[in-house]
N, C-alpha and C positions, 0 to 999 in steps of 0.2 A: 671642797676638802680644806679645811683651815691650814693656813701657812704661817709659819712660825721662823723668824730670822735670829740666829745666833747673834750674840753681841759682837763677836769677833767679824762675823759677815757684814754687820752694819758698819762696822769699823772699815772693812775692805771697800764698801761702795761711797762712804764718805771721802776715804784717802783717794779712790779713784776719780770722783767728782771734783776734788781739789786739786789733784794734778793736770786734769783736763782744764779747768777754770782757769790755771796757770798758765797754760798752754794759749787760750783763746777766751777771752771774755763771753760769757753765756753758755760756754761748751758743757760746764759743771752741771747747771740748771738741766741741759738739755739731755745729760747723762742719769741725772736724777729721774727725770720723766720716763726716759726708756726702762729704768731700774724698776721704778714703779708699774709700768706695764708688764713686765715681765713677772712680777710677784703676781699681778692681777691673772695673767696667762697660766702660771702654774696653779693658782687657786681654783681656775675653772675646770681644768685637766689636768692634773700632774703627770698622767701616764701617757700624754700626748707627746711628750718632748723624749729626745732621745737618751738611751743610757750612756752614763759616761765611759770611755773607753779606758781611762786610766784608774778607775773606782774598782773597789770590791765586789764580790758578788752579793754580798749581804753587809749591811743593809743595802736595799737596792738604791742607787744614786744615779740621778738623772742632770739633765743640764738644759737650760735657755741661752741660747746664744744671741746676745746682743751684737748683731753684724755690724751696725754703725759704727761702733767702738771697739769692736773685737774684743768682748768680754764676755766670760763664762759666769753664768750664775748657777751655783753647782747646790744641788738639793738631793735630800734623802727622803724615802718615803719610810716614815717611822710612825710606828703603832697607826694611828687615825689621822696623821697629819704630814703635812711637807714641811721639812725644816730646811731652810737656806742656811748651808754650812760655809759657803765662799764666794766672793765675789772675785774673780781672778783675769788677768788679761789672757788671752790665748797663747800667747809665746810664752809665757810662764810656764816654769818646769812641770812637767807632769806630775799628778799624784802629790804635789806638796801640800794640799788640803786634806789629806787623809786622816792627818791625826786628830783633825777637828771630829771626826766621827764619835769620838769618845765622850763629848760634851751632849749627846743627844738626850741622854736623861736627865 
């Protein structure tokens, strides 16, 4: 299945990498690599990953958890593609990403 990333989710991933890089040199690059692996895993089998607990019933939302960094890659199954809508730290307030679902079309 094709994977598309909303621009705001790209911004999330970039900001996360920048924060991690500021904490330790090289950590941002490792995060970028893990994010790329997450997108590849979503593309390979988007329904393999668990549904979000803080998402609506429709559209179907799922998440890939990057355990090493404690980040959630949240995506929606929309029409014939998976759309990454947010990249957020696991400690961040639940559901803060839901307003982005309006950008799916």
